[in-house]
C-alpha positions as CSV (number, residue, x, y, z in Angstrom):
1,M,-52.9,38.4,-35.8
2,D,-51.9,38.2,-32.2
3,E,-50.9,41.3,-30.3
4,P,-47.1,41.4,-29.6
5,D,-46.1,40.5,-26.1
6,S,-44.4,43.9,-25.4
7,G,-44.2,43.1,-21.7
8,V,-41.5,40.5,-22.2
9,A,-39.7,42.7,-24.8
10,N,-39.8,45.7,-22.4
11,K,-38.5,43.7,-19.5
12,S,-35.7,42.4,-21.7
13,I,-34.8,45.9,-22.9
14,D,-34.9,47.3,-19.3
15,R,-32.6,44.5,-18.1
16,I,-30.1,45.1,-20.9
17,L,-30.1,48.8,-20.0
18,E,-29.4,48.0,-16.4
19,L,-26.6,45.7,-17.3
20,S,-25.1,48.2,-19.7
21,A,-25.3,51.0,-17.1
22,D,-23.6,48.7,-14.5
23,A,-20.8,47.9,-17.0
24,H,-20.4,51.7,-17.7
25,I,-20.1,52.4,-14.0
26,R,-17.6,49.6,-13.4
27,R,-15.6,50.7,-16.5
28,R,-15.2,54.2,-15.2
29,G,-13.6,52.7,-12.0
30,T,-11.0,50.7,-13.9
31,V,-7.6,51.7,-15.2
32,R,-7.8,52.9,-18.8
33,D,-6.2,50.4,-21.3
34,S,-6.3,47.6,-18.8
35,A,-7.7,44.2,-19.7
36,K,-10.7,44.7,-17.5
37,F,-11.3,48.1,-19.1
38,H,-11.3,46.5,-22.6
39,N,-13.5,43.6,-21.4
40,L,-16.1,46.0,-20.1
41,T,-15.9,48.1,-23.3
42,G,-16.7,44.9,-25.2
43,A,-19.6,44.2,-22.9
44,V,-21.0,47.7,-23.3
45,A,-20.8,47.3,-27.1
46,A,-22.5,43.9,-26.9
47,Y,-25.3,45.2,-24.8
48,G,-25.7,48.0,-27.3
49,K,-26.0,45.5,-30.2
50,A,-28.5,43.4,-28.3
51,L,-30.6,46.4,-27.4
52,G,-30.6,47.4,-31.1
53,I,-31.8,44.0,-32.1
54,L,-34.5,43.9,-29.5
55,T,-35.9,47.3,-30.3
56,A,-35.9,46.6,-34.0
57,L,-37.8,43.4,-33.4
58,Q,-40.2,45.2,-31.1
59,H,-40.8,47.9,-33.8
60,R,-41.3,45.2,-36.4
61,E,-43.9,43.3,-34.2
62,E,-45.7,46.6,-33.6
63,F,-45.7,47.4,-37.3
64,H,-47.1,43.9,-38.1
65,A,-49.8,44.3,-35.4
66,I,-50.9,47.5,-37.0
67,I,-50.9,46.1,-40.5
68,G,-52.8,43.0,-39.3
69,Q,-55.6,45.2,-38.0
70,H,-56.4,46.3,-41.6
71,D,-58.1,44.3,-44.2
72,L,-55.2,44.1,-46.6
73,P,-54.7,41.3,-49.1
74,R,-52.6,38.5,-47.6
75,C,-49.8,39.0,-50.1
76,V,-49.4,42.6,-49.0
77,A,-49.7,41.9,-45.3
78,E,-47.0,39.3,-45.4
79,V,-44.3,41.6,-46.8
């Protein structure tokens, strides 16, 4: 089994964290309950969901890489 390309995943995760932090900072500088405030709140939530998906995929790839290193029957390794 190929090793996961964690470099790309890590760069993506880092970039999402940067975008989320920027949105948090801009959100603090806006009027509460304004349209811009709510748009930035939505952006922060979306970044959080994307981050959750990427980290879950990264953990899954790492898990499969570990499982692939062992001589397990194919039917077990594919689960």
